[in-house]
VEXTORMI-829260 format. One line per field, with one value per residue (C-alpha): y, z, x; residue number from 0; residue in one letter. Coordinates in steps of 0.001 Angstrom, whole numbers, plus 500000, padded with zeros to 6 digits. Layout:
v = (Y	...)
w = (Z	...)
u = (X	...)
nr = (NUM	...)
rest = (a	...)
//
This chain:
v = (598532	602007	602887	606408	607737	610015	611100	607952	605488	603605	603577	600161	599500	597374	600399	599149	600995	599508	601532	602194	601536	597825	597785	599227	598195	594664	592728	591778	588212	587693	588884	590769	592749	593470	594918	596984	598506	599358	596760	596365	594052	592340	589575	586093	585264	581590	579827	577707	574600	570968	570075	571697	570172	572133	570752	570967	570619	573782	573997	574573	577922	578737	578147	577779	576277	573460	572872	571621	568937	570395	568850	565849	563939	560325	557971	558172	559972	563451	564111	567218	567898	568093	568830	572441	575769	578499	579760	576314	575670	572849	572969	572482	570207	568452	564944	563794	560202	557576	559465	558660	560421	561059	562248	563748	561361	564227	566512	564838	568188	568126	565981	565833	564103	563434	562299	561985	565406	565649	569300	568211	564975	565343	563568	561189	563602	563683	565399	565061	566715	567628	569511	569951	570598	572163	571429	567625	567623	570074	572525	572052	574181	573172	575018	573393	570291	569260	569807	571527	570142	566866	563605	561804	558984	556446	558837	557179	559233	558370	559967	558992	559095	562676	563972	564319	563449	561622	561692	558715	559543	557580	559393	558667	556577	554193	555464	557079	560189	560775	564198	565293	567835	569060	571421	569080	568928	572698	572619	569827	569883	568796	565144	562298	559471	556216	553674	552337	550992	550754	550453	551229	551345	552098	551435	553438	551994	553795	551181	553436	550918	551632	550996	553712	555878	553179	553455	550412	550440	547789	547828	545595	544481	545291	547922	550115	549747	547820	544908	542440	544304	545439	546425	549297	550954	554133	554506	558310	559621	559134	561010	557972	554593	551544	548502	547923	544279	541133	539537	536290	535529	539136	540215	542850	545219	545214	547110	546720	546839	546848	544566	545207	543506	545921	543042	543915	542147	542748	541515	541010	538484	536375	537731	537198	535847	538626	538472	535220	533709	533276	535700	535744	537498	538147	538617	539908	540031	541526	544285	546585	545968	548314	546694	543436	542202	541602	538106	537127	534109	533537	532380	531619	533056	531749	534782	532764	534314	536107	539666	541335	544247	545853	544847	545794	549241	550056	549106	549608	549713	547400	546468	546770	546264	543907	545378	544021	545560	544882	545302	547515	547853	546298	544168	540529	540941	542752	541596	540097	540446	541046	540798	542175	542392	542717	539388	537441	534518	532543	531738	534350	536947	539006	540505	540402	541830	539007	539054	536713	536946	535510	535229	533807	536469	535485	531806	530656	532431	531789	530770	533829	535656	537549	541030	542575	541620	541822	538559	536137	536058	539724	540123	543237	544431	545219	546853	548978	547214	549200	548410	550097	549184	551578	551848	550110	547136	547989	547033	549442	548464	550427	549533	550736	548831	548502	546576	549428	550046	549305	547049	545338	542950	545929	548621	552336	553596	552845	553971	553713	551378	550828	547988	547377	544636	544890	541223	540854	540137	537276	539251	542400	545053	545364	547639	551171	553573	556488	558307	558833	556877	558266	557358	555726	555981	559764	562001	559465	561384	559457	556529	554523	554134	555820	555121	551915	552510	554545	555023	555021	555655	554706	556200	555251	557389	556865	556620	559027	558063	559578	558549	559620	560100	561944	563956	567017	565106	564607	562791	564606	563655	563747	563362	561389	561355	558266	558826	561791	563907	563713	566931	566738	563055	562059	559051	560839	562271	566062	566183	564054	566283	569330	567719	566365	569665	568330	570924	574261	575433	579160	579930	577055	575363	571889	571956	572075	575489	574020	572783	576077	579558	581275	583557	582575	585876	585717	582047	580829	577735	578927	581517	583592	587144	587497	587563	590792	593021	591265	591796	595548	595754	593882	596251	599553	598923	595977	596729	596489	593311	591761	592677	591408	588169	587395	583727	584270	585030	586577	583820	582663	585352	586113	585421	586850	585234	588404	587652	590092	590572	593845	595415	593610	590416	591745	592121	588652	587227	588895	587586	584071	584317	585612	583506	581509)
w = (959063	959840	959029	957842	959371	957279	958881	959908	957865	957801	954490	953858	951888	949461	948490	950071	952704	955970	958416	961824	963310	962852	966381	967796	965715	965221	962491	959265	959174	955404	952143	951312	954560	953890	950463	951910	954469	951898	952840	950256	947300	947626	945395	946782	947586	947100	949023	947047	949158	949349	948359	944993	944189	941941	938574	939615	942965	945016	945347	941617	942141	945485	945028	942222	941547	942450	942709	946049	946057	949025	948264	946204	945716	944521	944612	948019	949637	950060	950973	952597	953039	956694	956496	955407	956263	958425	955318	954619	951620	950833	952387	949528	949978	953208	953899	956186	956755	959260	960453	963357	964375	967355	967272	970279	970958	972585	969550	966208	964724	966779	965175	965727	963524	964304	961881	961301	960054	957974	957301	954518	952580	952596	955932	958192	961059	961948	964559	966012	963439	964434	963211	964326	962782	964305	961337	961108	958914	956176	957138	959162	961318	961693	964689	964161	965631	969278	970855	967920	967309	969159	967188	967440	965544	965579	966487	967915	968856	970642	972802	975979	976598	977901	974789	976166	973409	973808	971642	972231	970850	970482	971198	969755	972768	972199	975170	974853	976085	976432	975634	976524	974954	976346	973449	970495	969728	969422	972269	974026	977586	978939	978273	980750	980673	979415	979200	975668	972747	968967	967221	970332	970230	972804	973613	975857	977686	976553	977805	980400	983107	986268	984161	981648	980963	981581	979066	977906	975833	974314	971939	970017	971649	968712	970720	973788	977535	978117	975692	978445	979685	976626	978388	980596	981675	983275	985662	986017	982493	981190	983867	985561	983981	986080	985395	982787	982694	980976	978181	976449	973627	972449	969714	967689	964842	965938	967782	970899	971690	974800	974640	976260	979473	979688	978918	976841	973647	971834	968259	966317	965064	967297	968024	967078	963588	962936	959129	959376	959449	963242	964200	967877	970254	973875	976135	979706	981991	984914	983285	984206	987940	989933	992078	990112	987869	984501	983044	979462	977605	974049	971068	967586	964568	961017	958706	955566	954926	956404	957563	955201	955463	953586	950093	947160	947311	950795	950559	954205	955937	956867	954150	956836	960566	962367	963266	965969	966605	968572	967963	970661	968870	971541	968844	967840	966920	970154	971440	968161	967648	964254	962962	959660	957975	954552	954105	951547	950778	948907	945229	942500	944262	946472	948897	949852	952659	954913	957681	960546	963329	966750	968225	971585	973084	971183	972191	968562	965204	961814	958691	956877	954237	951296	951136	948046	944934	942127	940175	941838	939991	938962	940926	942609	946102	948522	951252	954363	955067	957801	959698	962061	963392	963612	966674	964642	963875	960293	959518	957306	955549	953316	951689	949103	945853	942814	940635	938140	937799	934260	935662	938658	939215	939782	940773	940909	941494	944193	944912	948177	947929	950339	951210	954090	955693	957478	958463	960776	957955	956273	953042	951713	949233	945943	946583	945193	944667	947113	945813	942430	941729	943253	942898	946257	945755	945557	948226	950364	953259	953221	954382	951625	952904	953154	956880	958371	958812	958246	960894	960658	962936	961973	963023	962140	958981	957562	958327	958858	957609	958130	955310	953402	949638	947032	945070	945334	944138	947747	950840	952543	955152	954248	956040	954170	954906	953465	953147	954481	957447	960714	962456	965196	965937	965557	963289	960309	957481	957328	953832	955009	958076	955815	953111	955689	957530	960760	960336	958543	956295	955885	954475	951984	953111	953327	957080	959494	961117	964608	963785	962712	964131	960742	960958	964503	965971	969096	969740	969999	967960	964607	961934	961503	961425	965135	964440	962403	965468	967053	963809	963918	967637	967315	964589	966080	969827	970423	974136	974503	972416	974844	977725	975998	974759	977170	976168	972421	970867	967403	965543	961954	961141	957743	955779	952464	952660	952224	955211	957676	959747	958658	957372	954063	955919	956886	953246	952469	955483	954565	951028	952289	954544	951763	948862	947184)
u = (650385	649016	645377	644430	641227	638994	635752	633901	635888	639165	641011	642548	645707	643742	641669	638436	636436	635224	633126	634690	631264	631990	633303	630059	627047	625702	627427	625594	624411	624206	625792	622576	622751	626422	625551	622693	625067	627703	630283	633051	632634	636013	637254	637591	641197	642075	644826	647236	646774	647761	644222	644990	648413	650768	651809	655471	657257	656882	660635	661066	659372	660949	664654	667135	669549	669138	665386	664079	661401	659537	656153	655085	651867	652051	649085	647373	650311	651735	655377	656808	660520	661565	665305	664862	666504	664859	663025	661607	663879	666236	669718	672152	675155	674204	672889	670083	669020	667863	664749	662442	659244	656979	653360	651592	648668	646743	647191	648003	649004	652221	654915	658668	661244	664894	667591	671316	672427	675620	676414	678753	679089	682871	683189	681307	680588	676902	674772	671290	669069	665525	662461	658881	655480	652368	650081	650229	653317	652331	655091	658268	660547	664197	665737	669130	670720	670645	674082	675816	679264	678607	678787	675427	673730	670865	668004	664878	661807	658567	655862	654050	650301	650434	652191	655718	658171	661480	664615	666953	670404	673652	676919	680352	681369	678437	676463	673053	671257	667537	666077	662537	660179	656872	656088	655773	659485	659970	662501	664358	665659	669015	669948	669574	672092	670546	673438	672900	674838	674777	671390	669385	665587	662899	659257	656935	653932	650745	648270	646629	647521	649479	652602	651709	654754	657370	660219	662179	665371	667618	670579	672950	676181	678447	680290	680257	680740	677494	677816	677009	673927	671922	668682	667547	664292	662966	660033	660214	659744	663270	665195	666736	667476	668242	670414	671604	670556	671757	669782	670712	670410	670304	667848	669711	668799	665171	662473	660333	656627	654438	651385	647954	649144	652094	654448	657511	658575	661866	662267	665480	667996	670209	673671	676489	675766	673266	673103	671189	667681	667652	664875	663925	661536	662477	659442	659380	656343	658256	660321	657422	657939	660147	662822	662681	665479	663799	663763	663053	661729	662972	660903	662214	660365	660704	660697	661424	664818	667791	668324	670791	673187	676053	674960	672759	671147	672578	676262	677307	673910	671094	668622	665955	665633	663252	659853	657576	654155	650975	647247	645660	642302	640091	638438	638719	642392	643288	646664	647868	651609	653204	656770	658033	661423	663001	664781	666792	664458	667119	667159	667376	665199	667556	665043	661353	659220	658014	655423	654518	651953	651221	647733	648828	651048	654169	654262	654016	654229	652626	654553	655929	653894	655410	653821	655447	653512	656054	656476	658891	662184	662255	665519	664148	665036	662201	664271	663701	660405	658626	655402	652944	649499	646555	644268	641549	643808	644769	648377	650345	653577	655960	659259	661750	661262	663542	661047	660744	664471	665644	668382	666730	669659	671984	669483	670100	666556	663983	660446	658537	655539	652646	650269	647898	645828	642493	642255	645255	647680	645817	645449	647107	646076	647956	650913	650969	653857	653742	656838	658431	661598	664804	668464	669146	672935	673209	674672	676496	678123	681441	679319	677704	674182	670778	670808	669424	665679	662532	659819	656008	653010	649439	646118	642558	642507	646007	649698	652584	656040	659492	661818	664930	665209	667268	664705	666993	670046	671168	669933	667051	664456	660761	657459	654816	651107	649433	645696	643760	644812	642877	643824	641169	641798	638135	638925	637331	639409	639596	638074	635142	634666	634472	632335	629893	629561	631062	633833	633979	636806	636258	639706	639713	642920	641419	642063	639102	638876	639099	642611	644108	643717	643300	640260	639285	640438	638290	639157	635578	636403	635075	635838	632675	631303	631946	635665	635537	635097	638057	640011	639421	640083	643379	644564	643369	643592	645939	646121	642353	642347	644818	642475	639348	640941	643797	644028	643760	647175	647284	649101	648617	646042	647581	644398	645599	649017	651078	653299	651732	648596	646970	643756	644119	643313	639879	638826	640140	638307	635015	635372	635833	632794	630578	631831	629052)
nr = (0	1	2	3	4	5	6	7	8	9	10	11	12	13	14	15	16	17	18	19	20	21	22	23	24	25	26	27	28	29	30	31	32	33	34	35	36	37	38	39	40	41	42	43	44	45	46	47	48	49	50	51	52	53	54	55	56	57	58	59	60	61	62	63	64	65	66	67	68	69	70	71	72	73	74	75	76	77	78	79	80	81	82	83	84	85	86	87	88	89	90	91	92	93	94	95	96	97	98	99	100	101	102	103	104	105	106	107	108	109	110	111	112	113	114	115	116	117	118	119	120	121	122	123	124	125	126	127	128	129	130	131	132	133	134	135	136	137	138	139	140	141	142	143	144	145	146	147	148	149	150	151	152	153	154	155	156	157	158	159	160	161	162	163	164	165	166	167	168	169	170	171	172	173	174	175	176	177	178	179	180	181	182	183	184	185	186	187	188	189	190	191	192	193	194	195	196	197	198	199	200	201	202	203	204	205	206	207	208	209	210	211	212	213	214	215	216	217	218	219	220	221	222	223	224	225	226	227	228	229	230	231	232	233	234	235	236	237	238	239	240	241	242	243	244	245	246	247	248	249	250	251	252	253	254	255	256	257	258	259	260	261	262	263	264	265	266	267	268	269	270	271	272	273	274	275	276	277	278	279	280	281	282	283	284	285	286	287	288	289	290	291	292	293	294	295	296	297	298	299	300	301	302	303	304	305	306	307	308	309	310	311	312	313	314	315	316	317	318	319	320	321	322	323	324	325	326	327	328	329	330	331	332	333	334	335	336	337	338	339	340	341	342	343	344	345	346	347	348	349	350	351	352	353	354	355	356	357	358	359	360	361	362	363	364	365	366	367	368	369	370	371	372	373	374	375	376	377	378	379	380	381	382	383	384	385	386	387	388	389	390	391	392	393	394	395	396	397	398	399	400	401	402	403	404	405	406	407	408	409	410	411	412	413	414	415	416	417	418	419	420	421	422	423	424	425	426	427	428	429	430	431	432	433	434	435	436	437	438	439	440	441	442	443	444	445	446	447	448	449	450	451	452	453	454	455	456	457	458	459	460	461	462	463	464	465	466	467	468	469	470	471	472	473	474	475	476	477	478	479	480	481	482	483	484	485	486	487	488	489	490	491	492	493	494	495	496	497	498	499	500	501	502	503	504	505	506	507	508	509	510	511	512	513	514	515	516	517	518	519	520	521	522	523	524	525	526	527	528	529	530	531	532	533	534	535	536	537	538	539	540	541	542	543	544	545	546	547	548	549	550	551	552	553	554	555	556	557	558	559	560	561	562	563	564	565	566	567	568	569	570	571	572	573	574	575	576	577	578	579)
rest = (x	x	x	x	x	x	x	x	x	x	x	x	x	x	x	x	x	x	x	x	x	x	x	x	x	x	x	x	x	x	x	x	x	x	x	x	x	x	x	x	x	x	x	x	x	x	x	x	x	x	x	x	x	x	x	x	x	x	x	x	x	x	x	x	x	x	x	x	x	x	x	x	x	x	x	x	x	x	x	x	x	x	x	x	x	x	x	x	x	x	x	x	x	x	x	x	x	x	x	x	x	x	x	x	x	x	x	x	x	x	x	x	x	x	x	x	x	x	x	x	x	x	x	x	x	x	x	x	x	x	x	x	x	x	x	x	x	x	x	x	x	x	x	x	x	x	x	x	x	x	x	x	x	x	x	x	x	x	x	x	x	x	x	x	x	x	x	x	x	x	x	x	x	x	x	x	x	x	x	x	x	x	x	x	x	x	x	x	x	x	x	x	x	x	x	x	x	x	x	x	x	x	x	x	x	x	x	x	x	x	x	x	x	x	x	x	x	x	x	x	x	x	x	x	x	x	x	x	x	x	x	x	x	x	x	x	x	x	x	x	x	x	x	x	x	x	x	x	x	x	x	x	x	x	x	x	x	x	x	x	x	x	x	x	x	x	x	x	x	x	x	x	x	x	x	x	x	x	x	x	x	x	x	x	x	x	x	x	x	x	x	x	x	x	x	x	x	x	x	x	x	x	x	x	x	x	x	x	x	x	x	x	x	x	x	x	x	x	x	x	x	x	x	x	x	x	x	x	x	x	x	x	x	x	x	x	x	x	x	x	x	x	x	x	x	x	x	x	x	x	x	x	x	x	x	x	x	x	x	x	x	x	x	x	x	x	x	x	x	x	x	x	x	x	x	x	x	x	x	x	x	x	x	x	x	x	x	x	x	x	x	x	x	x	x	x	x	x	x	x	x	x	x	x	x	x	x	x	x	x	x	x	x	x	x	x	x	x	x	x	x	x	x	x	x	x	x	x	x	x	x	x	x	x	x	x	x	x	x	x	x	x	x	x	x	x	x	x	x	x	x	x	x	x	x	x	x	x	x	x	x	x	x	x	x	x	x	x	x	x	x	x	x	x	x	x	x	x	x	x	x	x	x	x	x	x	x	x	x	x	x	x	x	x	x	x	x	x	x	x	x	x	x	x	x	x	x	x	x	x	x	x	x	x	x	x	x	x	x	x	x	x	x	x	x	x	x	x	x	x	x	x	x	x	x	x	x	x	x	x	x	x	x	x	x	x	x	x	x	x	x	x	x	x	x	x	x	x	x	x	x	x	x	x	x	x	x	x	x	x	x	x	x	x	x	x	x	x	x	x)
//
């Protein structure tokens, strides 16, 4: 906005008066000095923030009809809608499901999520949906699908140790492409051919060893040109994949993990009778070696039930895929392997979440443990069981649960529930609901399922989940943060950083100032009185500001939340600095 100069003062739009000598004379160092020098007595402006949750979903105030459930808080979790339009509002009439996420390990504020995007539910055509967040998942930008007009499915995302993100995507001919992003998922480069097949998954070595950055991929052999060779790998960051290689028996409908020795383990059920209790793990100690044909040893795992698909609350999809994970904590449980799946345990109970562990590198596995804590015989489905392991060894598990549906034997409603273990899976906390109930059968896009999986990543403070739900009366993708955020990655929750004085929060957003540029106009790492001169300079002499602060872009400086960066933000900033 334009400032009107009168004598020695600048008249601000808000009606307050700030001396132009701010840019020359020393700044006041206290509220008392400000009052003595005639600085304006501005009212404190308060952000409406996540730390002060609204009494209704934000979407009910932002769009109508229909309302969009853009933000929800349930128990220890907060959910934020990801599949939104360019204005951050719900897209009416579409469907989005089967999400996967990647988090930059060098900057936990950068998150990307991919999903199956159906622009209309009137047909089964889907594309590679994607969105990214620069504030740890609190807000999302959806730039539109990758390869508009191209049929794509089964999105799988991950990141390497340097923060490069990868998007593994299945095409209509049952081959796969690999996309790469070096800017937190904001943009994706041209695809690299990656062989592939249906229900592909990948694992990336982040051990810090000489094999760090290796990418491994495997798929089911239900269809495609590479049914006899369901494994490939890349040693150059996903640009060139070798093989593909044979693997027998083939673990399908599962995931992969790299252990502390950079050995690869693939979990799944034995093909071809895949809806069965024959869970297996394929382990390779030489897949990491270039020029060597990988070999695998096979171990059977008793999960106490059978993998199930095409029934119950997901009529043509999986009721949950097989998850395998590893403890990289460096502690007593370092190297432990864990397997989890929603299974049919037999009897009257249709589905439970079962867990097994190995403490000897996958050679043997423990008897299965039932994690869901509803009474046996309630006829409830615990489906889409999903697991991740934190760097400190904590194991996080979520699942969809129909226990509170009024007709559990023929359920219509599910809620996501959460439990965790801090003793390597020996005991588990009582589960808690982390979403409201939702009708899992709404919004089918000519394909009667909510996808086939969710995806979760744990850190030392909490867990981040990508999931699909129907809070808007249609299938949408959401990001859930379970527990506190940890924007600076110091293994301390943001609220504890602020409460303990380790971090400041001048603008009251609940986010440490070092994690967001609001108020830090001179980019010295803190929002303080020294930024006011830079504020004035940026507004009155932007060219000089660019010379004085060449590496400090003016982004997200809208302190008063009116949608622009102007003189009104100075008053709001001063008020925040001087608030009692």
